[in-house]
C-alpha positions in Angstrom: -6.6 -75.2 64.9 -6.7 -78.0 62.3 -8.7 -76.0 59.9 -6.6 -72.9 60.3 -3.4 -74.9 59.8 -4.8 -76.5 56.7 -5.8 -73.1 55.4 -2.3 -71.7 55.9 -0.7 -74.7 54.2 -3.1 -74.4 51.3 -2.4 -70.7 50.8 1.4 -71.2 51.0 1.2 -73.8 48.2 0.1 -71.3 45.6 2.6 -69.5 43.4 3.4 -66.1 44.8 4.4 -62.9 43.2 7.7 -61.2 44.0 5.9 -59.1 46.5 4.6 -62.1 48.4 8.1 -63.6 48.4 9.4 -60.7 50.3 6.8 -61.4 53.0 7.9 -65.0 53.2 11.5 -63.9 53.7 10.4 -61.7 56.6 8.4 -64.5 58.2 11.3 -66.9 57.8 13.7 -64.4 59.4 11.5 -63.9 62.5 12.7 -65.9 65.6 10.6 -69.0 66.3 8.1 -68.9 69.1 6.2 -71.7 70.8 4.9 -73.0 67.5 4.7 -72.1 63.9 1.1 -71.0 64.1 2.1 -68.1 66.3 4.0 -66.5 63.4 0.7 -65.8 61.7 -1.9 -63.2 62.8 -5.2 -63.1 60.9 -8.3 -61.2 61.5 -11.6 -63.1 61.2 -13.8 -60.0 60.9 -14.7 -57.0 58.9 -12.4 -54.1 59.0 -13.5 -50.8 57.4 -17.0 -51.4 56.1 -20.3 -49.8 57.0 -23.9 -50.7 56.7 -26.1 -48.3 54.8 -25.8 -44.8 56.3 -28.6 -43.5 58.5 -29.8 -40.0 58.2 -27.1 -37.7 59.6 -27.6 -36.7 63.2 -25.4 -35.3 65.9 -24.4 -37.2 68.9 -25.7 -36.2 72.3 -23.7 -33.7 74.2 -24.7 -35.1 77.5 -22.4 -34.9 80.5 -19.5 -37.4 81.0 -20.2 -39.7 83.9 -18.5 -38.2 86.9 -18.4 -34.7 85.5 -14.9 -34.1 84.1 -14.2 -37.8 83.6 -15.9 -41.2 83.0 -16.2 -43.7 85.8 -15.9 -47.5 85.7 -16.6 -49.7 88.7 -13.9 -52.4 88.4 -12.0 -54.7 90.8 -14.1 -53.4 93.7 -13.1 -49.7 93.3 -14.4 -46.6 91.5 -11.9 -45.3 89.0 -12.0 -41.8 87.4 -9.9 -40.9 84.4 -8.8 -37.5 83.3 -7.3 -36.2 80.1 -3.9 -35.9 81.7 -3.6 -39.6 82.1 -4.1 -39.4 85.9 -6.3 -41.9 87.6 -8.3 -41.2 90.8 -9.2 -44.2 92.9 -12.2 -42.7 94.8 -13.0 -45.8 96.8 -11.4 -49.2 97.2 -13.0 -52.6 97.9 -13.3 -51.7 101.5 -14.6 -48.2 100.8 -11.2 -46.5 101.6 -10.0 -43.4 99.8 -6.8 -44.0 97.8 -6.2 -40.6 96.2 -4.4 -39.9 93.0 -2.5 -42.4 90.9 -0.3 -41.2 88.0 0.7 -44.1 85.7 4.3 -43.9 84.3 5.5 -45.0 80.9 6.8 -48.1 82.6 3.2 -48.9 83.8 1.9 -48.5 80.2 4.7 -50.7 78.9 3.4 -53.4 81.3 0.0 -53.1 79.7 1.6 -53.4 76.3 3.5 -56.5 77.3 0.4 -58.1 78.7 -1.4 -57.6 75.4 1.5 -58.8 73.4 1.9 -61.9 75.6 -1.8 -62.6 75.2 -1.5 -62.4 71.5 1.2 -65.1 71.5 -0.5 -67.3 74.0 -4.0 -67.3 72.6 -3.5 -68.8 69.2 -6.9 -70.3 69.1 -8.3 -67.4 67.0 -8.3 -67.7 63.2 -4.8 -68.3 61.8 -3.2 -68.0 65.2 -3.9 -64.5 66.6 -6.2 -61.7 67.5 -3.7 -59.2 66.2 -5.6 -57.9 63.1 -8.9 -57.7 64.9 -7.3 -55.6 67.7 -6.1 -53.1 65.1 -9.6 -53.1 63.5 -11.1 -52.3 66.9 -8.8 -49.3 67.4 -9.4 -48.2 63.8 -13.2 -48.3 64.2 -13.2 -46.7 67.6 -11.2 -43.8 66.0 -12.7 -43.6 62.5 -16.0 -42.3 63.7 -14.6 -38.8 64.2 -16.3 -35.8 62.6 -14.2 -32.7 62.5 -17.1 -30.4 61.9 -19.1 -31.4 65.0 -16.1 -32.6 67.1 -18.0 -35.9 67.8 -16.8 -39.4 67.7 -13.2 -40.7 67.7 -11.3 -42.9 70.2 -12.2 -40.8 73.2 -15.0 -42.5 75.0 -14.9 -46.2 74.0 -18.6 -45.9 73.2 -18.6 -49.2 71.2 -19.1 -50.8 74.6 -22.8 -49.9 74.2 -25.3 -51.5 71.9 -26.2 -48.5 69.8 -22.7 -48.5 68.4 -21.6 -52.0 69.0 -24.5 -53.2 66.8 -23.5 -51.1 63.8 -22.9 -53.2 60.7 -19.3 -52.0 60.4 -18.5 -53.3 63.9 -19.7 -56.8 63.3 -17.3 -59.2 65.0 -15.5 -56.7 67.1 -16.9 -58.2 70.3 -14.1 -60.8 69.8 -11.5 -58.0 70.3 -13.3 -56.4 73.2 -13.7 -59.7 75.0 -10.1 -60.5 74.3 -9.0 -57.3 76.1 -11.3 -57.7 79.1 -8.8 -59.8 81.2 -6.2 -57.1 80.4 -8.6 -54.5 81.7 -9.2 -56.5 84.9 -5.4 -56.9 85.3 -4.9 -53.1 84.9 -8.2 -51.5 86.1 -6.6 -48.1 86.2 -6.4 -47.8 82.4 -9.5 -46.5 80.6 -11.1 -48.7 78.0 -10.5 -45.9 75.5 -6.7 -45.9 76.2 -6.6 -49.7 76.3 -8.2 -50.2 72.9 -5.8 -47.8 71.2 -2.8 -49.1 73.0 -3.8 -52.6 72.0 -4.0 -51.4 68.4 -0.5 -50.0 68.6 0.7 -53.3 70.1 -0.9 -55.3 67.3 0.8 -53.2 64.6 4.2 -53.5 66.2 3.9 -57.2 67.1 2.9 -57.9 63.5 6.3 -56.4 62.4 4.9 -53.0 61.5 6.4 -49.6 62.3 6.7 -48.1 65.8 3.5 -46.1 66.6 4.0 -43.4 69.2 1.2 -43.2 71.8 0.0 -41.1 74.7 -2.7 -41.6 77.4 -5.6 -39.3 78.2 -8.7 -40.8 76.7 -11.8 -40.8 78.9 -14.5 -43.4 79.0 -18.0 -42.0 78.2 -21.5 -43.2 78.5 -23.9 -44.3 75.7 -25.2 -40.8 75.1 -22.0 -40.2 73.2 -22.5 -43.1 70.8 -22.1 -42.0 67.1 -24.6 -42.6 64.4 -24.2 -45.4 62.0 -22.6 -44.8 58.5 -19.5 -42.9 59.5 -17.1 -45.7 58.5 -16.2 -46.5 54.9 -18.5 -48.5 52.7 -16.4 -51.1 50.7 -18.8 -51.0 47.7 -18.1 -47.4 46.9 -15.6 -45.4 44.8 -12.9 -42.8 45.3 -15.5 -40.1 45.9 -16.8 -41.9 48.9 -13.2 -42.5 50.2 -12.6 -38.8 50.1 -15.9 -38.0 51.7 -15.3 -40.4 54.7 -11.7 -39.6 55.3 -12.1 -36.0 54.4 -14.7 -35.7 57.2 -11.9 -36.6 59.6 -9.5 -34.1 58.0 -7.2 -36.5 56.1 -5.6 -35.6 52.8 -5.2 -37.9 49.8 -1.8 -39.2 50.8 -2.9 -40.1 54.3 -6.0 -41.8 52.9 -3.8 -44.1 50.8 -1.4 -44.7 53.7 -4.2 -45.7 56.0 -5.6 -48.1 53.4 -2.4 -50.1 53.7 -3.9 -51.7 56.9 -5.6 -54.0 54.4 -2.3 -55.9 54.2 -3.7 -57.5 57.4 -6.6 -59.8 58.0 -9.5 -60.8 55.7 -13.2 -60.4 55.1 -15.9 -62.8 56.2 -19.3 -63.5 54.7 -21.0 -63.6 58.1 -19.8 -60.0 58.9 -19.1 -57.8 55.9 -20.5 -60.1 53.3 -17.2 -60.2 51.5 -14.8 -63.1 51.6 -11.0 -63.6 51.6 -7.6 -62.0 52.4 -6.0 -59.1 50.6 -2.4 -60.5 50.7 -0.6 -63.8 51.0 0.8 -62.8 54.4 -2.2 -61.4 56.2 -0.5 -61.5 59.6 2.5 -59.4 58.8 2.3 -55.7 57.9 4.2 -55.0 54.7 3.7 -52.9 51.5 2.4 -56.0 49.7 -1.1 -54.6 49.6 0.1 -51.9 47.2 2.3 -54.2 45.2 -0.4 -56.7 44.7 -2.8 -54.0 43.6 -0.4 -53.0 40.8 1.2 -56.3 39.9 -1.6 -58.8 40.0 -4.4 -59.1 37.4 -7.8 -58.7 39.0 -11.3 -59.6 37.8 -14.8 -59.8 39.2 -15.4 -62.9 41.4 -18.2 -65.0 40.2 -20.2 -65.9 43.2 -23.5 -65.1 45.1 -21.9 -62.5 47.4 -21.4 -58.8 46.9 -19.2 -57.5 44.1 -15.5 -58.0 44.9 -12.4 -58.7 42.9 -10.2 -61.8 42.9 -6.7 -62.3 41.6 -6.8 -64.2 38.3 -3.6 -66.3 39.1 -4.5 -68.1 42.3 -8.1 -67.0 42.9 -7.2 -66.9 46.6 -6.9 -63.1 47.1 -9.5 -60.4 47.0 -9.8 -56.7 46.6 -12.8 -54.5 47.3 -14.2 -51.8 45.1 -12.7 -49.2 47.4 -9.3 -50.9 47.1 -9.5 -50.8 43.3 -10.5 -47.2 43.4 -7.0 -46.4 44.7 -5.5 -47.3 41.3 -8.3 -46.0 39.2 -7.9 -42.5 40.6 -4.7 -40.9 39.2 -3.9 -38.9 42.4 -4.4 -41.9 44.7 -2.5 -44.2 42.3 0.7 -42.1 42.5 0.8 -42.8 46.3 0.1 -46.5 45.7 3.0 -46.6 43.3 5.2 -44.8 45.9 4.4 -47.3 48.7 4.7 -50.3 46.4 8.3 -49.3 45.6 9.3 -48.3 49.1 8.3 -50.2 52.3 10.1 -47.7 54.5 8.2 -44.8 53.0 5.0 -46.7 53.6 5.9 -47.4 57.2 6.8 -43.8 57.9 3.6 -42.4 56.4 1.4 -45.2 57.9 2.8 -44.5 61.4 2.2 -40.7 61.1 -1.3 -41.2 59.8 -2.3 -43.8 62.4 -1.0 -41.6 65.2 -3.2 -38.9 63.9 -6.2 -41.2 63.5 -5.9 -42.6 67.0 -5.8 -39.1 68.5 -8.7 -37.5 66.7 -11.1 -35.8 69.1 -9.1 -36.6 72.2 -8.9 -33.6 74.6 -5.2 -34.2 75.5 -3.6 -31.8 77.9 -0.2 -33.4 77.3 1.9 -32.3 74.3 2.8 -34.3 71.2 6.3 -34.5 72.4 5.1 -36.4 75.4 4.2 -39.4 73.3 5.9 -42.6 74.4 7.0 -45.6 72.3 6.8 -49.2 73.4 9.3 -52.0 73.1 8.1 -55.2 71.4 8.4 -58.6 73.0 11.5 -59.3 70.9 13.3 -56.1 71.9 
């Protein structure tokens, strides 16, 4: 923790733009917790980057374990999940039949609370929390969706298996998966697929972001459903690549820019993406600072031995990637950057809408959109 604390003190000592001052006010207004470090969440891993794409190929259409649902042997029982959010305990630790379990919104709130509590209690991760890396896990589990083939997406939690877990874009996400394992053991009836996305929702909300509606129904699948590498964005590319990757999932230009606002959180690391540094001065609180800094700061190429990335010319402590700068080089993207830089509420609304859609891509829900639930934060 000494290194993380020193890093935070060092960053706060730099002059900040008007945009970063707003974040400081939000941080100061937040009620104190056990210690000051718990006000900061920072990701220590790569978020939206991909290793070189492999030749395109379709994922296997093999059967889901258990037929209509995936099975997981946990806590001495065999659990089967279906797309309606119902859980069948086929056999308990003594081999008994337990029938049907239908978790309620109150049950899912308990899962949310357990994740949120763990975020506050486990401040040993970089800069005080696992929050940003949990969001990255949910993002990467969802961002593999391909609308044409109907493969990928958050349904399946296939990153549990080495073909997908080893993809370059997913480097470091074992930290998030391991962090959630005790939660899974505490609530064995929830699928990994639902847990990962619920944890991402929790991370956004606990980092002072907008409310993200959520619904259950994701089924865990086997490794035959792992997606090919190369489906996640490559940070070294331009606006054409952004449109190709997000367009494959069915997003429009406005949604692409709104989803990019997740770069307000966390940082890059040389041992994962190859890049280095945070995007904002408050990488543990979700605000519109990412857009404001893109427009207000002066950026130049960083002189170093790593891959090409930008750094702010004032403090040399922030970075932007080629895909970030593409948002202000492209005139259509730029108008949305300008919109969100001026209006945090507009960003929150559009970010929430786009994230809900991202997290549901490819999921065979039998529930309706109006059945989505919202969770109370620990402070509410």
